[in-house]
Backbone bond lengths (Angstrom), bond angles and torsions (degrees), N, CA, C in turn:
res aa  C-N    CA-C-N  psi(-1)  N-CA   C-N-CA  omega(-1)  CA-C   N-CA-C  phi
1 M - - - 1.460 - - 1.437 108.33 -
2 V 1.450 110.37 134.02 1.482 112.19 174.03 1.559 104.15 -118.32
3 C 1.279 109.47 138.83 1.477 119.69 178.47 1.535 111.59 -71.98
4 G 1.334 116.88 137.65 1.461 116.57 168.49 1.499 110.17 -83.58
5 E 1.403 112.44 176.42 1.537 118.41 -176.31 1.396 109.12 -53.79
6 T 1.366 123.41 -49.80 1.427 126.13 -171.87 1.524 112.35 -58.42
7 R 1.399 113.03 -50.71 1.484 118.88 177.71 1.504 109.30 -57.95
8 M 1.297 124.69 -44.69 1.313 128.31 -176.96 1.521 112.39 -62.45
9 A 1.304 119.52 -38.84 1.390 126.00 172.59 1.390 112.19 -60.59
10 F 1.459 116.47 -47.67 1.383 112.90 178.20 1.444 119.68 -66.19
11 L 1.385 115.37 -32.94 1.511 120.37 171.75 1.543 112.21 -51.86
12 S 1.425 106.06 -47.87 1.566 112.36 -177.08 1.528 108.30 -61.04
13 Q 1.359 115.92 -43.58 1.452 117.74 176.83 1.516 115.67 -58.94
14 M 1.418 113.17 -38.60 1.483 116.64 175.95 1.463 114.95 -59.10
15 G 1.415 113.60 -40.94 1.415 119.41 178.25 1.501 113.83 -63.56
16 R 1.344 119.75 -29.42 1.349 123.28 175.25 1.443 113.64 -73.97
17 T 1.363 120.38 -41.52 1.453 130.10 -172.63 1.566 107.43 -71.82
18 M 1.274 115.44 -44.44 1.444 118.79 -178.55 1.426 114.03 -117.76
19 L 1.303 121.57 125.70 1.456 128.80 177.65 1.501 108.70 -60.05
20 I 1.167 125.43 119.34 1.468 127.86 179.92 1.521 106.93 -101.02
21 K 1.353 112.36 130.64 1.456 121.39 178.71 1.474 108.24 -72.86
22 P 1.428 120.73 131.56 1.365 117.57 174.43 1.512 111.88 -65.01
23 G 1.379 113.72 138.78 1.521 115.71 179.24 1.538 107.76 92.78
24 S 1.233 123.04 -9.91 1.520 122.03 -175.34 1.503 110.46 -79.43
25 P 1.250 120.92 167.07 1.533 122.02 -178.25 1.461 110.17 -67.96
26 T 1.303 120.62 -23.55 1.546 118.95 -179.96 1.505 104.25 -110.50
27 C 1.278 125.50 37.00 1.427 124.26 -178.58 1.508 114.99 -71.47
28 A 1.140 124.50 133.61 1.479 126.91 178.48 1.569 109.58 -121.26
29 T 1.372 113.47 31.27 1.465 119.06 -176.02 1.590 107.63 -102.02
30 T 1.372 115.32 121.33 1.453 118.45 -173.56 1.581 114.62 -48.35
31 D 1.436 113.13 -50.80 1.491 115.70 -174.69 1.577 107.82 -63.17
32 A 1.307 122.11 -40.39 1.457 121.92 -178.20 1.474 109.75 -69.56
33 T 1.250 126.16 -33.64 1.348 129.84 -178.00 1.516 110.34 -73.37
34 I 1.344 118.73 -39.10 1.509 124.45 177.07 1.488 101.71 -65.09
35 S 1.327 123.13 -51.50 1.537 120.90 -179.08 1.513 110.76 -50.07
36 A 1.448 110.91 -43.56 1.439 114.10 -175.47 1.528 113.73 -61.67
37 F 1.387 114.42 -28.21 1.429 119.71 177.74 1.542 112.80 -68.63
38 D 1.411 114.76 -26.85 1.383 120.28 -172.69 1.641 110.37 -106.00
39 E 1.311 120.30 -1.39 1.441 116.47 -175.63 1.598 111.73 -76.02
40 P 1.237 114.15 129.56 1.431 117.91 -174.94 1.542 107.31 -68.39
41 L 1.379 114.67 151.61 1.518 116.90 -175.59 1.484 115.12 -62.19
42 E 1.260 115.64 -32.51 1.467 123.93 178.94 1.578 112.37 -59.33
43 A 1.463 108.68 -50.29 1.434 116.71 170.05 1.494 119.90 -59.39
44 T 1.448 115.71 -36.16 1.319 119.92 176.02 1.521 114.07 -64.85
45 L 1.323 120.08 -46.57 1.450 124.76 172.17 1.516 116.46 -52.89
46 I 1.365 109.57 -46.17 1.544 115.81 176.60 1.652 111.69 -57.71
47 R 1.368 109.53 -39.34 1.497 113.36 -176.67 1.534 110.24 -75.75
48 W 1.371 118.51 -37.04 1.480 120.90 174.58 1.485 108.66 -54.55
49 K 1.423 115.81 -50.35 1.422 116.67 -171.93 1.572 110.88 -71.71
50 T 1.166 121.38 -26.94 1.375 127.23 180.00 1.666 111.48 -72.35
51 E 1.378 110.17 -43.45 1.448 117.13 -175.14 1.492 102.88 -77.57
52 A 1.355 123.38 -38.07 1.409 127.37 -179.69 1.637 109.89 -53.46
53 G 1.364 111.98 -46.71 1.482 118.09 -177.90 1.483 111.79 -70.19
54 A 1.384 115.60 -28.93 1.501 115.81 179.25 1.494 106.81 -76.88
55 L 1.275 123.93 -37.02 1.375 126.57 176.82 1.665 112.87 -61.26
56 E 1.277 109.68 -42.98 1.412 116.60 -178.82 1.680 107.71 -67.56
57 Q 1.243 113.35 -40.21 1.413 118.12 176.46 1.599 111.28 -61.75
58 A 1.266 115.20 -39.87 1.434 119.97 177.53 1.398 121.59 -73.59
59 G 1.436 110.99 -8.78 1.515 120.52 173.02 1.364 109.91 88.70
60 I 1.397 120.92 11.63 1.503 123.00 -179.65 1.508 113.44 -63.07
61 Y 1.319 116.14 -44.43 1.567 119.85 -179.18 1.486 108.75 -64.61
62 D 1.280 117.74 -45.06 1.480 119.67 -179.28 1.580 108.11 -59.82
63 W 1.284 118.30 -39.50 1.463 118.71 -176.34 1.552 107.16 -69.83
64 L 1.353 116.65 -42.48 1.472 117.79 178.26 1.517 113.37 -60.45
65 A 1.356 114.25 -43.95 1.382 121.01 177.05 1.475 115.91 -50.65
66 G 1.487 111.17 -45.82 1.402 118.01 -174.81 1.565 115.17 -70.55
67 R 1.432 111.30 -11.00 1.401 116.04 -177.59 1.633 109.11 -94.28
68 V 1.292 120.18 -6.15 1.472 128.97 -176.61 1.481 105.26 -76.59
69 Q 1.319 118.17 125.84 1.438 124.28 178.68 1.676 101.60 -95.12
70 G 1.291 114.62 153.36 1.416 127.57 -176.62 1.485 113.81 75.56
71 T 1.364 117.50 176.71 1.508 120.08 -175.22 1.441 112.87 -115.23
72 R 1.333 122.50 -14.17 1.408 128.70 177.10 1.524 111.56 -101.34
73 V 1.171 122.14 109.33 1.457 128.30 -170.98 1.414 121.54 -119.18
74 L 1.330 126.60 116.48 1.278 130.05 170.30 1.495 112.57 -82.87
75 E 1.346 116.33 116.92 1.530 120.64 175.00 1.501 116.15 -101.98
76 I 1.240 120.77 122.34 1.369 126.01 -178.41 1.560 108.87 -108.34
77 G 1.367 112.85 119.17 1.404 117.63 -173.54 1.523 118.82 81.32
78 C 1.338 111.86 59.89 1.557 117.46 -166.57 1.564 104.96 -77.85
79 G 1.274 124.72 -19.29 1.487 123.69 -176.62 1.440 108.62 61.38
80 F 1.321 108.14 -132.95 1.522 113.25 -171.59 1.555 110.52 -91.28
81 G 1.317 121.09 9.02 1.399 125.74 172.25 1.397 120.71 99.62
82 H 1.345 122.77 -2.62 1.311 129.47 -177.80 1.536 110.50 -57.79
83 S 1.239 121.41 -52.59 1.276 130.40 172.51 1.593 118.64 -58.95
84 T 1.363 113.51 -37.78 1.452 115.19 176.37 1.582 114.01 -75.10
85 A 1.306 112.25 -26.64 1.494 117.29 171.93 1.578 110.11 -59.60
86 S 1.303 116.80 -51.55 1.435 121.80 176.14 1.480 118.06 -58.82
87 L 1.299 115.06 -33.60 1.441 117.59 174.51 1.552 111.15 -72.15
88 V 1.235 118.25 -38.49 1.433 123.11 -179.18 1.593 106.90 -70.83
89 Q 1.276 115.64 -38.48 1.478 116.35 -178.35 1.524 107.65 -69.14
90 A 1.255 120.83 -29.80 1.414 124.50 176.52 1.537 113.64 -78.27
91 G 1.324 116.52 3.85 1.453 117.50 170.13 1.607 115.11 91.08
92 K 1.423 107.98 18.22 1.507 116.76 178.50 1.434 106.18 -88.85
93 S 1.474 112.54 151.83 1.452 120.94 170.83 1.648 99.14 -100.48
94 V 1.246 118.30 123.91 1.488 121.33 -167.66 1.670 114.07 -120.98
95 F 1.272 105.70 132.75 1.569 109.26 175.64 1.498 97.52 -117.37
96 A 1.329 116.68 113.36 1.410 122.45 -175.85 1.498 110.21 -109.69
97 L 1.407 113.32 133.47 1.551 120.13 177.97 1.463 110.72 -113.97
98 D 1.214 116.71 148.92 1.567 122.08 169.31 1.573 103.70 -151.04
99 N 1.380 109.38 161.89 1.478 115.16 173.94 1.538 114.90 -103.12
100 R 1.436 111.98 15.58 1.534 113.21 179.18 1.523 101.10 -127.55
101 M 1.289 114.29 134.60 1.476 115.95 174.36 1.495 117.50 -75.19
102 D 1.293 118.00 -31.87 1.351 124.61 176.13 1.646 110.74 -60.94
103 C 1.305 118.49 -42.82 1.435 125.92 172.78 1.581 109.62 -59.30
104 L 1.331 119.29 -49.10 1.488 128.25 -178.13 1.550 106.07 -59.37
105 E 1.406 115.64 -51.95 1.504 115.62 -179.40 1.628 109.32 -61.20
106 A 1.256 117.25 -41.62 1.438 115.26 -178.23 1.588 109.04 -67.80
107 A 1.277 121.83 -40.94 1.457 124.39 177.22 1.521 109.12 -64.79
108 R 1.239 119.60 -40.21 1.504 117.81 177.87 1.506 115.40 -67.75
109 E 1.275 113.98 -34.95 1.575 116.18 171.18 1.543 112.86 -64.99
110 R 1.258 115.20 -39.61 1.476 117.64 -178.71 1.570 113.73 -74.61
111 T 1.429 114.33 -37.39 1.485 119.03 179.88 1.528 106.70 -136.68
112 P 1.369 115.43 87.18 1.527 116.37 176.37 1.486 115.26 -69.98
113 D 1.411 120.67 -14.87 1.349 121.71 -177.26 1.558 117.60 -89.72
114 A 1.401 108.71 46.89 1.350 120.53 -179.84 1.576 109.34 -143.05
115 T 1.347 114.67 163.18 1.477 117.08 174.89 1.520 110.33 -103.32
116 Y 1.306 118.18 131.68 1.341 123.64 -179.53 1.443 117.88 -115.52
117 G 1.365 118.78 146.77 1.487 121.92 172.20 1.478 110.43 -145.88
118 M 1.443 112.51 155.47 1.385 113.65 177.90 1.655 108.05 -104.36
119 A 1.420 111.32 126.06 1.413 108.63 -178.78 1.483 106.97 -161.04
120 D 1.294 121.35 152.61 1.453 128.78 169.24 1.437 110.90 -106.62
121 I 1.360 115.52 105.18 1.473 116.52 -165.25 1.566 115.39 -70.50
122 Q 1.352 111.34 -11.08 1.473 114.14 174.98 1.772 108.59 -75.06
123 Y 1.369 113.57 -14.16 1.401 118.10 -174.14 1.459 111.92 -133.15
124 Y 1.326 118.65 44.12 1.563 122.72 -179.27 1.416 113.14 -78.06
125 D 1.364 117.33 163.85 1.408 121.24 178.06 1.563 108.96 -131.02
126 D 1.313 116.31 -174.25 1.512 116.49 -177.17 1.488 115.06 -65.55
127 R 1.365 116.83 -26.22 1.462 119.34 179.61 1.480 113.84 -64.73
128 L 1.445 116.43 -39.72 1.491 118.27 174.49 1.613 109.61 -67.62
129 L 1.264 114.29 -42.93 1.448 115.78 -174.65 1.627 105.94 -64.67
130 N 1.324 116.07 -35.70 1.510 112.25 178.08 1.473 108.19 -67.77
131 D 1.306 117.90 -40.46 1.532 116.54 -177.48 1.540 110.72 -63.93
132 L 1.364 119.56 -38.90 1.446 121.92 -177.69 1.594 107.37 -72.74
133 R 1.360 120.64 -31.87 1.438 120.51 -179.98 1.606 104.47 -71.24
134 G 1.207 115.28 -30.44 1.448 111.78 -178.08 1.524 112.16 -79.74
135 F 1.346 120.96 -21.21 1.405 126.27 167.94 1.447 113.45 -79.53
136 A 1.343 126.59 -27.60 1.409 132.65 168.31 1.537 107.13 57.06
137 P 1.300 114.81 68.58 1.561 116.57 176.65 1.417 110.23 -70.35
138 E 1.304 117.89 153.12 1.475 125.87 174.56 1.432 108.16 -96.46
139 A 1.393 116.41 -34.16 1.418 122.15 -178.51 1.555 108.93 -130.76
140 V 1.342 114.27 158.93 1.399 121.77 173.29 1.569 109.76 -132.18
141 V 1.286 112.64 132.47 1.452 117.15 -173.19 1.573 109.01 -125.30
142 C 1.326 113.00 142.31 1.558 121.79 174.69 1.569 106.85 -139.10
143 W 1.209 121.05 97.10 1.443 124.27 -172.69 1.522 109.70 -111.40
144 L 1.433 117.93 122.55 1.409 124.32 165.59 1.530 112.89 48.81
145 A 1.302 113.39 44.71 1.509 121.97 -178.81 1.605 105.22 -64.07
146 G 1.431 111.25 148.13 1.458 117.92 -173.31 1.578 104.56 -82.59
147 A 1.311 110.97 174.18 1.496 125.26 178.05 1.382 110.45 -137.70
148 P 1.335 124.12 77.50 1.442 122.70 177.62 1.525 108.97 -68.40
149 A 1.413 111.49 155.79 1.452 122.47 -170.87 1.578 108.56 -54.76
150 Q 1.264 118.28 -45.88 1.508 122.44 -176.47 1.379 111.98 -62.80
151 A 1.332 121.37 -19.49 1.493 123.26 -172.71 1.556 111.80 -98.56
152 L 1.398 116.16 -3.78 1.420 122.68 -176.52 1.664 107.86 -74.13
153 P 1.135 119.88 146.14 1.473 128.00 -178.94 1.555 101.66 -81.51
154 R 1.366 112.02 137.82 1.529 120.11 178.07 1.584 106.11 -104.11
155 D 1.297 121.14 -12.82 1.470 117.66 -173.62 1.626 111.42 -97.50
156 V 1.333 118.13 30.80 1.439 126.16 171.76 1.490 107.69 -134.76
157 P 1.343 119.54 156.73 1.468 118.53 176.36 1.562 109.18 -56.29
158 A 1.248 106.56 151.25 1.599 113.97 -169.42 1.660 108.12 -61.52
159 T 1.287 114.97 -32.24 1.404 114.97 -179.69 1.370 122.01 -66.00
160 Y 1.368 115.66 -12.15 1.421 125.58 -179.63 1.560 113.15 -110.49
161 A 1.290 117.21 4.93 1.516 116.66 -164.22 1.568 105.25 -72.19
162 V 1.288 118.16 -48.75 1.572 117.79 -178.80 1.487 109.27 -60.05
163 M 1.441 119.05 -45.76 1.371 120.75 -172.11 1.622 105.84 -63.04
164 Q 1.377 118.35 -40.81 1.426 124.36 179.92 1.473 110.08 -60.19
165 H 1.256 118.63 -43.89 1.449 123.35 177.33 1.488 113.48 -54.83
166 R 1.372 115.96 -42.42 1.463 121.87 -175.71 1.528 104.65 -76.24
167 L 1.294 120.78 -40.29 1.429 120.27 178.27 1.567 113.94 -61.88
168 A 1.304 116.38 -38.69 1.435 118.46 -179.56 1.579 109.22 -70.93
169 L 1.413 116.80 -38.16 1.533 117.43 179.05 1.515 109.57 -68.57
170 Q 1.272 114.62 -36.05 1.599 113.98 177.33 1.452 112.73 -73.83
171 Q 1.289 116.93 -28.07 1.471 118.21 174.40 1.476 108.27 -62.53
172 A 1.443 119.25 -47.61 1.455 129.11 178.25 1.441 110.72 -54.40
173 V 1.360 114.93 -40.71 1.580 119.40 -171.19 1.576 105.35 -73.79
174 V 1.353 121.66 -34.49 1.362 124.26 -174.91 1.581 110.53 -81.58
175 R 1.384 110.25 -32.83 1.486 114.65 174.50 1.555 114.55 -67.00
176 L 1.433 111.19 -34.59 1.515 116.05 -178.86 1.516 111.09 -73.00
177 A 1.489 116.47 -34.81 1.315 121.17 -176.90 1.602 108.34 -69.42
178 G 1.288 114.02 -34.54 1.368 121.63 177.10 1.543 118.65 -62.45
179 L 1.343 113.72 -22.91 1.468 124.48 -179.38 1.544 110.94 -84.51
180 L 1.435 111.05 -21.48 1.497 115.64 176.92 1.541 111.57 -94.26
181 E 1.263 115.45 144.74 1.552 120.54 -172.89 1.596 109.37 -84.02
182 T 1.243 121.66 -12.95 1.466 121.95 -168.13 1.446 117.24 -100.94
183 P 1.341 118.14 -35.98 1.534 119.70 -174.84 1.619 110.95 -63.64
184 Q 1.390 115.13 121.83 1.361 124.07 176.72 1.534 115.19 -89.68
185 T 1.330 115.75 -26.99 1.439 127.13 -171.57 1.567 108.81 -137.89
186 I 1.381 112.93 141.20 1.439 118.90 161.83 1.490 113.81 -122.45
187 H 1.330 114.80 141.93 1.560 118.14 -168.14 1.590 99.64 -122.92
188 L 1.316 106.27 115.72 1.577 112.68 172.18 1.510 110.14 -112.62
189 A 1.355 117.32 141.43 1.368 116.06 -179.08 1.623 110.28 -140.10
190 D 1.359 121.17 148.99 1.318 118.27 -173.48 1.633 101.11 -152.52
191 R 1.291 114.00 158.35 1.470 116.53 171.06 1.483 113.83 -100.29
192 T 1.243 116.62 150.77 1.522 125.36 176.41 1.603 110.28 -157.03
193 A 1.289 116.02 -173.37 1.390 117.31 173.27 1.522 110.73 -153.68
194 F 1.285 111.56 139.70 1.586 120.43 -179.42 1.478 112.18 -161.89
195 P 1.354 120.05 166.71 1.358 123.53 173.24 1.470 110.65 -56.90
196 W 1.256 124.51 122.92 1.472 129.89 -177.70 1.530 114.02 -51.11
197 K 1.354 115.58 -29.93 1.512 122.71 179.19 1.565 111.06 -69.23
198 M 1.489 113.86 -11.79 1.441 114.32 -176.74 1.423 110.14 -103.07
199 K 1.306 120.54 16.60 1.549 123.50 -176.06 1.515 109.49 -56.45
200 A 1.381 118.07 -33.25 1.488 118.41 -176.66 1.529 105.72 -68.37
201 A 1.331 122.62 -38.94 1.505 126.96 -177.79 1.606 103.77 -71.36
202 G 1.341 116.43 -31.78 1.476 120.50 -177.72 1.574 102.24 -63.84
203 R 1.300 115.99 -54.91 1.511 119.27 -178.40 1.498 111.30 -51.30
204 Q 1.262 116.67 -46.41 1.509 121.93 175.91 1.504 115.82 -49.55
205 T 1.429 106.99 -54.08 1.386 118.17 -172.54 1.687 108.64 -68.77
206 M 1.318 118.79 -47.36 1.412 118.26 175.71 1.529 113.70 -62.03
207 T 1.256 123.03 -32.77 1.425 126.61 173.99 1.395 110.24 -63.33
208 R 1.417 118.18 -49.06 1.407 119.11 -177.23 1.492 113.18 -69.85
209 L 1.215 121.03 -34.39 1.533 128.57 179.26 1.566 105.21 -63.92
210 I 1.374 119.82 -55.15 1.379 123.35 -177.49 1.660 113.68 -59.64
211 T 1.366 112.28 -41.54 1.438 121.42 -178.60 1.565 110.94 -66.46
212 T 1.267 113.57 -45.59 1.585 120.09 -175.26 1.574 113.68 -80.80
213 A 1.380 109.99 -37.48 1.480 112.06 -167.58 1.586 108.34 -113.71
214 V 1.211 127.43 -10.92 1.490 127.88 -173.57 1.558 111.28 -112.40
215 I 1.346 116.15 -57.75 1.394 119.54 -169.91 1.444 110.19 -67.97
216 L 1.283 121.24 -51.70 1.411 130.25 175.23 1.688 101.79 64.45
217 K 1.353 116.41 -122.03 1.457 122.76 -175.77 1.548 113.11 -94.61
218 A 1.378 118.42 4.63 1.474 119.34 178.74 1.515 109.56 -65.50
219 P 1.391 115.38 158.32 1.465 120.98 -179.93 1.495 117.26 -82.85
220 F 1.377 115.05 44.75 1.437 120.53 -179.26 1.511 107.36 -132.15
221 S 1.251 115.67 160.03 1.416 122.39 178.72 1.581 109.96 -144.75
222 L 1.352 112.99 163.64 1.493 125.02 -179.45 1.407 115.01 -139.67
223 V 1.325 115.47 129.93 1.489 122.23 171.68 1.548 109.32 -117.05
224 E 1.390 111.88 160.63 1.461 115.90 -174.68 1.490 115.37 -62.05
225 A 1.236 113.15 -25.07 1.627 120.17 -175.43 1.543 104.89 -71.53
226 D 1.287 118.24 -15.82 1.530 118.82 176.95 1.413 115.08 -100.44
227 V 1.373 121.64 12.42 1.331 123.78 175.54 1.569 109.58 -113.75
228 H 1.346 109.49 127.98 1.576 113.82 -170.99 1.575 106.57 -133.08
229 Y 1.297 115.94 144.73 1.414 125.05 168.47 1.497 118.52 -111.85
230 R 1.268 110.93 155.67 1.642 115.26 179.85 1.504 102.56 -144.51
231 K 1.337 112.14 131.25 1.580 114.21 173.87 1.584 106.03 -66.33
232 I 1.338 111.30 146.56 1.452 118.84 171.80 1.435 110.85 -77.13
233 G 1.274 121.61 -37.19 1.420 124.82 175.75 1.491 109.40 91.81
234 E 1.426 113.36 -165.25 1.416 123.25 -178.25 1.482 106.63 -81.61
235 S 1.386 116.08 118.50 1.521 124.42 -178.35 1.444 107.68 -168.08
236 S 1.318 118.07 177.58 1.438 126.84 179.25 1.503 109.42 -67.16
237 L 1.326 117.89 -5.55 1.485 116.68 178.80 1.585 109.22 -90.33
238 V 1.310 114.03 -9.85 1.512 120.27 178.58 1.613 108.13 -100.99
239 S 1.347 112.47 106.49 1.591 109.78 173.48 1.458 113.05 -83.71
240 K 1.247 114.38 168.57 1.417 122.58 -175.61 1.628 108.75 -67.22
241 S 1.274 114.71 -31.11 1.455 120.31 -177.68 1.484 116.24 -67.62
242 D 1.453 112.53 -25.60 1.480 120.29 176.98 1.442 110.06 -57.87
243 H 1.301 121.68 -48.07 1.374 125.87 -174.05 1.572 116.70 -56.57
244 G 1.380 112.19 -32.71 1.396 115.81 177.56 1.542 112.88 -98.26
245 L 1.234 116.92 15.00 1.543 118.90 -179.66 1.574 109.10 -75.97
246 L 1.429 114.36 -55.64 1.355 117.33 177.28 1.555 108.28 -157.30
247 Q 1.165 119.17 133.48 1.422 125.81 -172.38 1.616 104.71 -61.62
248 G 1.440 111.55 128.26 1.370 118.76 178.12 1.563 115.68 92.45
249 V 1.268 114.41 -11.19 1.476 120.51 -177.87 1.659 107.26 -68.62
250 V 1.317 117.81 133.19 1.423 121.95 176.79 1.383 109.34 -133.14
251 P 1.388 127.07 140.31 1.492 132.91 166.49 1.460 108.86 -61.40
252 V 1.187 120.86 136.52 1.401 130.00 -178.34 1.568 118.39 -141.89
253 V 1.258 114.46 157.87 1.572 117.01 173.58 1.579 102.33 -120.15
254 G 1.333 115.18 128.23 1.556 120.41 -179.57 1.555 99.11 -112.09
255 E 1.354 106.13 138.51 1.542 120.98 -178.56 1.598 107.25 -124.20
256 A 1.371 115.73 129.61 1.449 119.33 176.82 1.455 111.55 -120.07
257 T 1.238 117.82 130.01 1.592 123.67 178.98 1.511 106.27 -102.47
258 L 1.249 113.44 108.37 1.515 123.57 172.02 1.542 107.36 -84.89
259 K 1.329 114.04 135.05 1.490 119.47 -179.31 1.429 113.33 -117.06
260 R 1.344 121.25 138.43 1.431 127.24 -176.78 1.560 108.84 -66.39
261 R 1.430 108.52 132.03 1.597 114.37 175.10 1.497 103.95 -93.29
262 H 1.325 117.09 113.22 1.557 124.52 -176.97 1.517 107.41 -74.63
263 N 1.220 122.97 -14.83 1.438 122.73 -178.33 1.551 110.02 -98.68
264 H 1.308 121.22 11.33 1.401 126.94 -177.99 1.372 106.89 -61.86
265 V 1.370 125.80 138.54 1.350 132.64 172.38 1.442 112.59 -106.88
């Protein structure tokens, strides 16, 4: 996916409105993105596992799971299963997808009471759609999905590569959910950082970004009231340098609940 000039301008505006934490999934910082291009896969996997454990310890996955409506959940990008565990503990029946077998094996070992499948949702086929229709999810979640170096686009400026990867993945999530008849909500979550007093502006920014760059023609919509943020708090996700970056800046997770438009034509 290549951004047009309008979308690029909006992403630039977003970076000025919300202070993005270097190394975060929505990072728009040149140095962090260049390092993401060069990070070996082994190092990426270790970082994912470490960060997922810290998010779990901080209660982020439990908070996200508590925001999911419905009991049958399609999870896209389960990683090492920390999020899957929180969904199951919240009483959800989960069908978890990932495009890495090592992640699926780790997730299955952690939470055997879920259904797992290996798939790249940007290249799915009728067999996957039939399996998902048989499961009949009421909600679809995609939380804090990783961006390995080999998956980052090279046809956009380096400062936007990680963001572009996230947008392309979220577009695929929404497109897939639109092909299924049963999902009523889609739950997207990402990390960022900004002064907490700017959370209202953060909701506006996230709503506008998802509405203009992710939903497109899919039968879902998003309003600001369905965007929420939670501070990550003191954990290994917060480096000492963050505190000196700008007074009042805190690392947060933002969650957006997209709802199905039943009058969609």
